[in-house]
N, CA and C atoms as an extended XYZ file, in Angstrom:
498
Properties=species:S:1:pos:R:3:atomname:S:1:resname:S:1:resid:I:1 pbc="F F F"
N      -107.347       71.646       67.982 N   MET     1
C      -107.424       72.531       66.854 CA  MET     1
C      -108.112       73.836       67.220 C   MET     1
N      -109.073       73.754       68.134 N   GLY     2
C      -109.755       74.958       68.590 CA  GLY     2
C      -108.787       75.905       69.279 C   GLY     2
N      -107.784       75.313       69.985 N   ASP     3
C      -106.806       76.151       70.663 CA  ASP     3
C      -105.965       76.946       69.675 C   ASP     3
N      -105.578       76.298       68.559 N   SER     4
C      -104.741       77.010       67.594 CA  SER     4
C      -105.519       78.127       66.909 C   SER     4
N      -106.819       77.887       66.631 N   ASP     5
C      -107.633       78.950       66.044 CA  ASP     5
C      -107.773       80.111       67.021 C   ASP     5
N      -107.970       79.756       68.282 N   GLU     6
C      -108.151       80.788       69.300 CA  GLU     6
C      -106.881       81.608       69.470 C   GLU     6
N      -105.718       80.910       69.504 N   SER     7
C      -104.467       81.641       69.684 CA  SER     7
C      -104.154       82.489       68.457 C   SER     7
N      -104.473       81.970       67.284 N   ALA     8
C      -104.241       82.760       66.073 CA  ALA     8
C      -105.154       83.980       66.064 C   ALA     8
N      -106.407       83.776       66.464 N   GLY     9
C      -107.346       84.898       66.515 CA  GLY     9
C      -106.927       85.907       67.566 C   GLY     9
N      -106.460       85.419       68.709 N   GLY    10
C      -106.000       86.311       69.769 CA  GLY    10
C      -104.795       87.120       69.331 C   GLY    10
N      -103.896       86.461       68.599 N   ARG    11
C      -102.717       87.149       68.106 CA  ARG    11
C      -103.117       88.214       67.089 C   ARG    11
N      -104.043       87.868       66.232 N   LYS    12
C      -104.496       88.818       65.223 CA  LYS    12
C      -105.138       90.035       65.881 C   LYS    12
N      -105.932       89.768       66.895 N   ALA    13
C      -106.598       90.872       67.587 CA  ALA    13
C      -105.583       91.749       68.318 C   ALA    13
N      -104.547       91.114       68.868 N   ALA    14
C      -103.555       91.882       69.625 CA  ALA    14
C      -102.682       92.731       68.703 C   ALA    14
N      -102.333       92.190       67.533 N   THR    15
C      -101.437       92.943       66.661 CA  THR    15
C      -102.172       93.868       65.712 C   THR    15
N      -103.310       93.438       65.209 N   GLY    16
C      -104.036       94.240       64.236 CA  GLY    16
C      -104.820       95.358       64.883 C   GLY    16
N      -105.523       95.056       65.948 N   ARG    17
C      -106.351       96.031       66.663 CA  ARG    17
C      -107.219       96.832       65.694 C   ARG    17
N      -107.871       96.131       64.820 N   THR    18
C      -108.652       96.803       63.787 CA  THR    18
C      -109.890       97.477       64.343 C   THR    18
N      -110.320       97.104       65.533 N   GLY    19
C      -111.548       97.651       66.078 CA  GLY    19
C      -111.428       99.079       66.592 C   GLY    19
N      -110.234       99.566       66.846 N   ARG    20
C      -110.075      100.907       67.421 CA  ARG    20
C      -110.124      101.983       66.350 C   ARG    20
N      -110.789      103.059       66.665 N   SER    21
C      -110.862      104.182       65.727 CA  SER    21
C      -109.566      104.989       65.792 C   SER    21
N      -109.400      105.836       64.807 N   LEU    22
C      -108.222      106.696       64.752 CA  LEU    22
C      -108.191      107.641       65.952 C   LEU    22
N      -109.342      108.157       66.331 N   LYS    23
C      -109.414      109.060       67.481 CA  LYS    23
C      -109.053      108.321       68.766 C   LYS    23
N      -109.487      107.068       68.899 N   ALA    24
C      -109.152      106.286       70.089 CA  ALA    24
C      -107.646      106.073       70.181 C   ALA    24
N      -107.017      105.788       69.046 N   ARG    25
C      -105.552      105.634       69.033 CA  ARG    25
C      -104.872      106.939       69.449 C   ARG    25
N      -105.343      108.035       68.881 N   ALA    26
C      -104.753      109.340       69.192 CA  ALA    26
C      -104.881      109.643       70.677 C   ALA    26
N      -106.044      109.416       71.237 N   LEU    27
C      -106.249      109.687       72.664 CA  LEU    27
C      -105.409      108.756       73.532 C   LEU    27
N      -105.220      107.524       73.070 N   GLU    28
C      -104.357      106.596       73.814 CA  GLU    28
C      -102.918      107.112       73.845 C   GLU    28
N      -102.414      107.556       72.699 N   TYR    29
C      -101.064      108.125       72.647 CA  TYR    29
C      -100.963      109.361       73.541 C   TYR    29
N      -101.944      110.253       73.418 N   LEU    30
C      -101.913      111.507       74.169 CA  LEU    30
C      -102.108      111.304       75.665 C   LEU    30
N      -102.689      110.186       76.060 N   SER    31
C      -102.859      109.928       77.490 CA  SER    31
C      -101.531      109.558       78.146 C   SER    31
N      -100.590      109.097       77.346 N   ARG    32
C       -99.283      108.699       77.878 CA  ARG    32
C       -98.332      109.878       78.022 C   ARG    32
N       -98.319      110.768       77.007 N   ARG    33
C       -97.441      111.940       77.034 CA  ARG    33
C       -97.916      112.936       75.992 C   ARG    33
N       -97.322      114.126       76.004 N   GLU    34
C       -97.658      115.154       75.020 CA  GLU    34
C       -96.951      114.840       73.696 C   GLU    34
N       -97.609      115.135       72.600 N   TYR    35
C       -97.049      114.977       71.261 CA  TYR    35
C       -97.209      116.288       70.506 C   TYR    35
N       -96.269      116.553       69.603 N   SER    36
C       -96.465      117.674       68.684 CA  SER    36
C       -97.440      117.207       67.606 C   SER    36
N       -98.033      118.149       66.911 N   ARG    37
C       -99.011      117.798       65.872 CA  ARG    37
C       -98.366      116.909       64.803 C   ARG    37
N       -97.179      117.279       64.355 N   ILE    38
C       -96.489      116.526       63.302 CA  ILE    38
C       -96.133      115.125       63.788 C   ILE    38
N       -95.647      115.021       65.009 N   GLU    39
C       -95.256      113.728       65.567 CA  GLU    39
C       -96.464      112.796       65.686 C   GLU    39
N       -97.586      113.315       66.159 N   LEU    40
C       -98.796      112.498       66.279 CA  LEU    40
C       -99.306      112.096       64.897 C   LEU    40
N       -99.214      112.991       63.937 N   ALA    41
C       -99.637      112.664       62.569 CA  ALA    41
C       -98.801      111.516       62.011 C   ALA    41
N       -97.501      111.527       62.275 N   ARG    42
C       -96.628      110.436       61.812 CA  ARG    42
C       -97.006      109.108       62.455 C   ARG    42
N       -97.335      109.146       63.739 N   LYS    43
C       -97.702      107.908       64.440 CA  LYS    43
C       -99.035      107.353       63.949 C   LYS    43
N       -99.963      108.236       63.612 N   LEU    44
C      -101.297      107.799       63.205 CA  LEU    44
C      -101.405      107.506       61.710 C   LEU    44
N      -100.486      108.008       60.904 N   ALA    45
C      -100.568      107.874       59.446 CA  ALA    45
C      -100.757      106.430       58.966 C   ALA    45
N      -100.059      105.443       59.514 N   PRO    46
C      -100.265      104.072       59.025 CA  PRO    46
C      -101.686      103.545       59.255 C   PRO    46
N      -102.406      104.134       60.180 N   PHE    47
C      -103.744      103.655       60.512 CA  PHE    47
C      -104.847      104.469       59.838 C   PHE    47
N      -104.482      105.578       59.197 N   ALA    48
C      -105.484      106.459       58.583 CA  ALA    48
C      -105.833      105.958       57.188 C   ALA    48
N      -107.118      106.029       56.846 N   ASP    49
C      -107.560      105.628       55.513 CA  ASP    49
C      -107.205      106.689       54.483 C   ASP    49
N      -107.349      107.927       54.840 N   GLU    50
C      -107.038      109.025       53.927 CA  GLU    50
C      -106.494      110.202       54.723 C   GLU    50
N      -105.681      111.016       54.060 N   ALA    51
C      -105.017      112.134       54.739 CA  ALA    51
C      -106.018      113.153       55.274 C   ALA    51
N      -107.130      113.352       54.564 N   ASP    52
C      -108.123      114.333       55.013 CA  ASP    52
C      -108.690      113.972       56.373 C   ASP    52
N      -108.939      112.684       56.587 N   SER    53
C      -109.504      112.281       57.876 CA  SER    53
C      -108.499      112.518       59.000 C   SER    53
N      -107.213      112.322       58.717 N   LEU    54
C      -106.177      112.538       59.723 CA  LEU    54
C      -106.058      114.023       60.059 C   LEU    54
N      -106.029      114.877       59.048 N   ASP    55
C      -105.950      116.319       59.297 CA  ASP    55
C      -107.174      116.811       60.057 C   ASP    55
N      -108.325      116.315       59.686 N   GLY    56
C      -109.560      116.690       60.384 CA  GLY    56
C      -109.537      116.262       61.837 C   GLY    56
N      -109.032      115.054       62.074 N   LEU    57
C      -108.932      114.556       63.447 CA  LEU    57
C      -107.978      115.423       64.265 C   LEU    57
N      -106.819      115.759       63.688 N   LEU    58
C      -105.845      116.580       64.410 CA  LEU    58
C      -106.409      117.966       64.707 C   LEU    58
N      -107.130      118.539       63.750 N   ASP    59
C      -107.791      119.833       63.988 CA  ASP    59
C      -108.789      119.720       65.130 C   ASP    59
N      -109.549      118.642       65.124 N   SER    60
C      -110.549      118.408       66.171 CA  SER    60
C      -109.886      118.262       67.542 C   SER    60
N      -108.789      117.517       67.595 N   LEU    61
C      -108.081      117.329       68.863 CA  LEU    61
C      -107.518      118.651       69.383 C   LEU    61
N      -107.052      119.504       68.482 N   GLU    62
C      -106.550      120.815       68.905 CA  GLU    62
C      -107.682      121.687       69.442 C   GLU    62
N      -108.827      121.675       68.761 N   LYS    63
C      -109.977      122.468       69.220 CA  LYS    63
C      -110.458      122.008       70.585 C   LYS    63
N      -110.448      120.695       70.803 N   GLU    64
C      -110.918      120.139       72.072 CA  GLU    64
C      -109.880      120.269       73.188 C   GLU    64
N      -108.668      120.697       72.846 N   GLY    65
C      -107.633      120.896       73.853 CA  GLY    65
C      -106.807      119.658       74.168 C   GLY    65
N      -106.975      118.592       73.413 N   TRP    66
C      -106.201      117.373       73.656 CA  TRP    66
C      -104.790      117.472       73.099 C   TRP    66
N      -104.626      118.225       72.028 N   LEU    67
C      -103.350      118.317       71.326 CA  LEU    67
C      -102.891      119.772       71.329 C   LEU    67
N      -101.654      120.003       71.797 N   SER    68
C      -101.139      121.364       71.864 CA  SER    68
C       -99.620      121.348       71.708 C   SER    68
N       -99.130      122.034       70.686 N   ASP    69
C       -97.682      122.139       70.507 CA  ASP    69
C       -97.043      122.913       71.656 C   ASP    69
N       -97.747      123.899       72.190 N   ALA    70
C       -97.211      124.681       73.313 CA  ALA    70
C       -97.011      123.784       74.536 C   ALA    70
N       -97.974      122.911       74.816 N   ARG    71
C       -97.831      121.977       75.940 CA  ARG    71
C       -96.716      120.978       75.670 C   ARG    71
N       -96.562      120.569       74.411 N   PHE    72
C       -95.484      119.654       74.051 CA  PHE    72
C       -94.129      120.297       74.336 C   PHE    72
N       -93.965      121.554       73.927 N   VAL    73
C       -92.708      122.275       74.170 CA  VAL    73
C       -92.449      122.377       75.667 C   VAL    73
N       -93.463      122.754       76.414 N   GLU    74
C       -93.337      122.870       77.868 CA  GLU    74
C       -92.928      121.531       78.489 C   GLU    74
N       -93.502      120.456       78.006 N   SER    75
C       -93.193      119.125       78.520 CA  SER    75
C       -91.743      118.738       78.236 C   SER    75
N       -91.292      118.967       77.010 N   VAL    76
C       -89.911      118.635       76.646 CA  VAL    76
C       -88.937      119.463       77.476 C   VAL    76
N       -89.195      120.750       77.599 N   VAL    77
C       -88.313      121.624       78.380 CA  VAL    77
C       -88.271      121.153       79.828 C   VAL    77
N       -89.411      120.828       80.381 N   HIS    78
C       -89.474      120.385       81.775 CA  HIS    78
C       -88.687      119.086       81.982 C   HIS    78
N       -88.818      118.140       81.046 N   ARG    79
C       -88.133      116.847       81.180 CA  ARG    79
C       -86.633      116.953       80.981 C   ARG    79
N       -86.187      117.845       80.116 N   ARG    80
C       -84.778      117.877       79.723 CA  ARG    80
C       -83.935      118.949       80.407 C   ARG    80
N       -84.547      120.008       80.891 N   ALA    81
C       -83.794      121.186       81.340 CA  ALA    81
C       -82.802      120.891       82.456 C   ALA    81
N       -83.101      119.987       83.346 N   ALA    82
C       -82.206      119.733       84.477 CA  ALA    82
C       -80.901      119.067       84.046 C   ALA    82
N       -80.901      118.387       82.901 N   ARG    83
C       -79.722      117.629       82.496 CA  ARG    83
C       -79.076      118.106       81.202 C   ARG    83
N       -79.788      118.918       80.423 N   GLN    84
C       -79.285      119.272       79.100 CA  GLN    84
C       -79.320      120.778       78.876 C   GLN    84
N       -78.462      121.210       77.963 N   GLY    85
C       -78.377      122.626       77.640 CA  GLY    85
C       -79.385      123.044       76.586 C   GLY    85
N       -79.454      124.338       76.377 N   ALA    86
C       -80.431      124.909       75.448 CA  ALA    86
C       -80.225      124.399       74.024 C   ALA    86
N       -78.977      124.269       73.586 N   ASN    87
C       -78.720      123.830       72.214 CA  ASN    87
C       -79.329      122.457       71.940 C   ASN    87
N       -79.160      121.550       72.846 N   ARG    88
C       -79.667      120.186       72.648 CA  ARG    88
C       -81.197      120.141       72.706 C   ARG    88
N       -81.786      120.879       73.609 N   ILE    89
C       -83.244      120.889       73.742 CA  ILE    89
C       -83.875      121.548       72.520 C   ILE    89
N       -83.307      122.658       72.066 N   VAL    90
C       -83.822      123.343       70.875 CA  VAL    90
C       -83.706      122.428       69.656 C   VAL    90
N       -82.608      121.705       69.556 N   SER    91
C       -82.435      120.761       68.452 CA  SER    91
C       -83.520      119.687       68.474 C   SER    91
N       -83.841      119.180       69.646 N   GLU    92
C       -84.900      118.176       69.764 CA  GLU    92
C       -86.247      118.755       69.344 C   GLU    92
N       -86.533      119.969       69.762 N   LEU    93
C       -87.803      120.599       69.386 CA  LEU    93
C       -87.887      120.793       67.872 C   LEU    93
N       -86.788      121.163       67.254 N   ARG    94
C       -86.790      121.334       65.792 CA  ARG    94
C       -86.985      119.993       65.089 C   ARG    94
N       -86.426      118.912       65.627 N   ARG    95
C       -86.641      117.579       65.051 CA  ARG    95
C       -88.111      117.183       65.082 C   ARG    95
N       -88.829      117.683       66.071 N   HIS    96
C       -90.254      117.374       66.195 CA  HIS    96
C       -91.123      118.358       65.416 C   HIS    96
N       -90.503      119.217       64.629 N   ALA    97
C       -91.199      120.153       63.734 CA  ALA    97
C       -92.153      121.085       64.467 C   ALA    97
N       -91.696      121.604       65.595 N   VAL    98
C       -92.481      122.582       66.350 CA  VAL    98
C       -92.267      123.948       65.703 C   VAL    98
N       -93.252      124.817       65.778 N   SER    99
C       -93.156      126.134       65.134 CA  SER    99
C       -91.974      126.929       65.691 C   SER    99
N       -91.392      127.748       64.826 N   ASP   100
C       -90.220      128.543       65.210 CA  ASP   100
C       -90.523      129.492       66.364 C   ASP   100
N       -91.727      130.011       66.416 N   THR   101
C       -92.110      130.929       67.492 CA  THR   101
C       -92.002      130.243       68.848 C   THR   101
N       -92.530      129.032       68.940 N   LEU   102
C       -92.471      128.289       70.203 CA  LEU   102
C       -91.041      127.892       70.545 C   LEU   102
N       -90.264      127.519       69.532 N   VAL   103
C       -88.870      127.129       69.762 CA  VAL   103
C       -88.062      128.318       70.269 C   VAL   103
N       -88.251      129.478       69.671 N   GLU   104
C       -87.510      130.671       70.096 CA  GLU   104
C       -87.884      131.084       71.517 C   GLU   104
N       -89.147      130.977       71.859 N   ALA   105
C       -89.577      131.309       73.225 CA  ALA   105
C       -88.942      130.356       74.232 C   ALA   105
N       -88.920      129.071       73.902 N   ALA   106
C       -88.304      128.085       74.793 CA  ALA   106
C       -86.803      128.320       74.897 C   ALA   106
N       -86.174      128.663       73.782 N   SER   107
C       -84.739      128.925       73.767 CA  SER   107
C       -84.388      130.102       74.666 C   SER   107
N       -85.156      131.170       74.582 N   ALA   108
C       -84.906      132.343       75.426 CA  ALA   108
C       -85.062      131.994       76.902 C   ALA   108
N       -86.079      131.222       77.211 N   GLN   109
C       -86.312      130.798       78.594 CA  GLN   109
C       -85.152      129.937       79.099 C   GLN   109
N       -84.673      129.025       78.265 N   LEU   110
C       -83.585      128.132       78.662 CA  LEU   110
C       -82.264      128.875       78.823 C   LEU   110
N       -82.002      129.831       77.959 N   ARG   111
C       -80.729      130.554       78.017 CA  ARG   111
C       -80.611      131.423       79.264 C   ARG   111
N       -81.740      131.838       79.824 N   GLU   112
C       -81.711      132.624       81.065 CA  GLU   112
C       -81.132      131.820       82.225 C   GLU   112
N       -81.368      130.533       82.238 N   THR   113
C       -80.946      129.690       83.362 CA  THR   113
C       -79.831      128.720       82.989 C   THR   113
N       -79.283      128.850       81.795 N   GLU   114
C       -78.324      127.853       81.324 CA  GLU   114
C       -77.067      127.772       82.184 C   GLU   114
N       -76.540      128.900       82.607 N   PHE   115
C       -75.316      128.863       83.408 CA  PHE   115
C       -75.540      128.100       84.712 C   PHE   115
N       -76.627      128.389       85.408 N   ALA   116
C       -76.913      127.713       86.682 CA  ALA   116
C       -77.142      126.220       86.463 C   ALA   116
N       -77.856      125.866       85.400 N   ARG   117
C       -78.118      124.451       85.125 CA  ARG   117
C       -76.830      123.720       84.768 C   ARG   117
N       -75.961      124.370       83.993 N   ALA   118
C       -74.683      123.765       83.619 CA  ALA   118
C       -73.798      123.568       84.845 C   ALA   118
N       -73.825      124.533       85.766 N   GLN   119
C       -73.047      124.391       86.998 CA  GLN   119
C       -73.487      123.166       87.794 C   GLN   119
N       -74.783      122.978       87.900 N   VAL   120
C       -75.308      121.831       88.651 CA  VAL   120
C       -74.873      120.526       87.991 C   VAL   120
N       -74.984      120.439       86.669 N   VAL   121
C       -74.588      119.226       85.943 CA  VAL   121
C       -73.094      118.979       86.111 C   VAL   121
N       -72.286      120.036       85.960 N   TRP   122
C       -70.836      119.908       86.093 CA  TRP   122
C       -70.459      119.491       87.515 C   TRP   122
N       -71.071      120.135       88.505 N   GLN   123
C       -70.775      119.838       89.912 CA  GLN   123
C       -71.091      118.383       90.237 C   GLN   123
N       -72.197      117.900       89.732 N   LYS   124
C       -72.603      116.522       90.012 CA  LYS   124
C       -71.622      115.522       89.402 C   LYS   124
N       -71.128      115.809       88.210 N   LYS   125
C       -70.237      114.880       87.520 CA  LYS   125
C       -68.788      115.004       87.988 C   LYS   125
N       -68.289      116.234       88.143 N   PHE   126
C       -66.864      116.418       88.412 CA  PHE   126
C       -66.571      117.005       89.788 C   PHE   126
N       -67.249      118.041       90.195 N   GLY   127
C       -67.095      118.592       91.533 CA  GLY   127
C       -65.919      119.509       91.771 C   GLY   127
N       -64.888      119.429       90.961 N   GLN   128
C       -63.737      120.312       91.150 CA  GLN   128
C       -63.129      120.660       89.799 C   GLN   128
N       -62.427      121.798       89.780 N   LEU   129
C       -61.798      122.233       88.540 CA  LEU   129
C       -60.721      121.245       88.124 C   LEU   129
N       -60.565      121.101       86.837 N   ALA   130
C       -59.556      120.192       86.300 CA  ALA   130
C       -58.162      120.753       86.545 C   ALA   130
N       -57.230      119.839       86.749 N   GLU   131
C       -55.854      120.255       87.002 CA  GLU   131
C       -55.000      120.203       85.742 C   GLU   131
N       -55.349      119.355       84.806 N   THR   132
C       -54.563      119.227       83.581 CA  THR   132
C       -55.406      119.647       82.377 C   THR   132
N       -54.734      120.024       81.304 N   PRO   133
C       -55.481      120.369       80.084 CA  PRO   133
C       -56.355      119.214       79.584 C   PRO   133
N       -55.871      117.995       79.718 N   ALA   134
C       -56.654      116.836       79.279 CA  ALA   134
C       -57.944      116.710       80.091 C   ALA   134
N       -57.851      116.935       81.385 N   GLU   135
C       -59.049      116.877       82.230 CA  GLU   135
C       -60.016      118.004       81.879 C   GLU   135
N       -59.468      119.200       81.606 N   ARG   136
C       -60.327      120.324       81.215 CA  ARG   136
C       -61.070      120.015       79.919 C   ARG   136
N       -60.363      119.427       78.975 N   MET   137
C       -61.000      119.072       77.704 CA  MET   137
C       -62.077      118.007       77.918 C   MET   137
N       -61.828      117.079       78.805 N   LYS   138
C       -62.825      116.045       79.103 CA  LYS   138
C       -64.087      116.683       79.680 C   LYS   138
N       -63.897      117.616       80.600 N   GLN   139
C       -65.044      118.296       81.201 CA  GLN   139
C       -65.778      119.151       80.163 C   GLN   139
N       -65.021      119.810       79.300 N   ALA   140
C       -65.637      120.640       78.259 CA  ALA   140
C       -66.432      119.777       77.283 C   ALA   140
N       -65.871      118.644       76.882 N   ARG   141
C       -66.593      117.738       75.974 CA  ARG   141
C       -67.871      117.224       76.613 C   ARG   141
N       -67.798      116.893       77.892 N   PHE   142
C       -68.984      116.402       78.605 CA  PHE   142
C       -70.102      117.437       78.557 C   PHE   142
N       -69.779      118.679       78.885 N   LEU   143
C       -70.799      119.733       78.884 CA  LEU   143
C       -71.281      120.044       77.465 C   LEU   143
N       -70.374      119.995       76.495 N   ALA   144
C       -70.770      120.257       75.106 CA  ALA   144
C       -71.722      119.172       74.601 C   ALA   144
N       -71.464      117.938       74.952 N   MET   145
C       -72.354      116.847       74.537 CA  MET   145
C       -73.732      116.977       75.178 C   MET   145
N       -73.794      117.614       76.302 N   ARG   146
C       -75.082      117.849       76.960 CA  ARG   146
C       -75.828      119.029       76.338 C   ARG   146
N       -75.168      119.765       75.448 N   GLY   147
C       -75.845      120.846       74.739 CA  GLY   147
C       -75.655      122.227       75.326 C   GLY   147
N       -74.686      122.398       76.206 N   PHE   148
C       -74.438      123.718       76.775 CA  PHE   148
C       -73.555      124.520       75.823 C   PHE   148
N       -73.739      125.828       75.804 N   SER   149
C       -72.999      126.685       74.872 CA  SER   149
C       -71.532      126.783       75.284 C   SER   149
N       -70.695      127.106       74.312 N   SER   150
C       -69.259      127.198       74.591 CA  SER   150
C       -68.953      128.335       75.561 C   SER   150
N       -69.710      129.421       75.521 N   ALA   151
C       -69.492      130.531       76.455 CA  ALA   151
C       -69.778      130.094       77.890 C   ALA   151
N       -70.828      129.345       78.083 N   VAL   152
C       -71.180      128.850       79.419 CA  VAL   152
C       -70.137      127.845       79.891 C   VAL   152
N       -69.704      126.973       78.997 N   ILE   153
C       -68.686      125.977       79.351 CA  ILE   153
C       -67.401      126.682       79.772 C   ILE   153
N       -66.992      127.691       79.020 N   ALA   154
C       -65.768      128.428       79.351 CA  ALA   154
C       -65.893      129.092       80.713 C   ALA   154
N       -67.038      129.686       81.002 N   ARG   155
C       -67.235      130.345       82.304 CA  ARG   155
C       -67.150      129.341       83.444 C   ARG   155
N       -67.697      128.167       83.257 N   ILE   156
C       -67.687      127.168       84.331 CA  ILE   156
C       -66.285      126.623       84.548 C   ILE   156
N       -65.610      126.307       83.465 N   LEU   157
C       -64.300      125.669       83.594 CA  LEU   157
C       -63.176      126.657       83.859 C   LEU   157
N       -63.453      127.928       83.683 N   LYS   158
C       -62.428      128.948       83.874 CA  LYS   158
C       -61.978      129.006       85.328 C   LYS   158
N       -62.919      129.056       86.225 N   GLY   159
C       -62.551      129.152       87.633 CA  GLY   159
C       -61.617      130.325       87.841 C   GLY   159
N       -60.464      130.089       88.491 N   ASP   160
C       -59.455      131.126       88.680 CA  ASP   160
C       -58.431      131.097       87.556 C   ASP   160
N       -58.457      130.060       86.749 N   GLU   161
C       -57.496      129.929       85.659 CA  GLU   161
C       -58.080      130.524       84.382 C   GLU   161
N       -57.220      131.082       83.557 N   ASP   162
C       -57.648      131.616       82.271 CA  ASP   162
C       -57.161      130.672       81.177 C   ASP   162
N       -57.735      129.472       81.159 N   TRP   163
C       -57.270      128.458       80.212 CA  TRP   163
C       -57.855      128.612       78.829 C   TRP   163
N       -58.970      129.354       78.689 N   CYS   164
C       -59.630      129.418       77.380 CA  CYS   164
C       -59.275      130.689       76.619 C   CYS   164
N       -58.399      131.510       77.133 N   GLY   165
C       -57.938      132.672       76.388 CA  GLY   165
C       -58.810      133.899       76.517 C   GLY   165
N       -59.770      133.937       77.413 N   ASP   166
C       -60.650      135.107       77.574 CA  ASP   166
C       -59.982      136.194       78.371 C   ASP   166
C-alpha cells in the first residue's frame, strides 16, 4: 500500500508541479528557446493566479533581458530562412503577435535574399528546369508552399523559356 501512495504522490508531483513559481516556469521555457511576449503569456496563463502578476512578471523579464521580441524574430528568421520564403516567415511572426515594426524589418531583410534562397531550395529539390507544363506547375507549387513570392518563382522557373508570360 505504501508503494501505491508513493506512486500516486510521485505522479501528482510530476504532473502538478505546484512547487515551481511562475518566474521559474518562464525561465525554464526561455532556457529552451526564444518566445514572444504574447506566446510566453499564453503558456504561463494557466499557472498564473491573476493577470496582474503575469503582466508584472513579463515586464520584469523584459527589463532583465530574458524576454525580447526582437530576439524572438531574429531566432525565427535564422531557423526558417534557409528553407522558407519571406511570406511564410512573416505569416508565422504575425501568428505569434509580434509588433508590426519588427515584422516589417524582418520582411525587408528576407526579401533582399529571397531570390538566392529560393534558388538553393529549388536546386536541392529539382536541379533542372522542367520540361513539361505539369512539371513547371509542380515546381511552382513547391516553391509557393514554401512561402516564396510569385515574382521570385517566375524568375527561377523561367530559365530560357518564357512560360509565365513576362
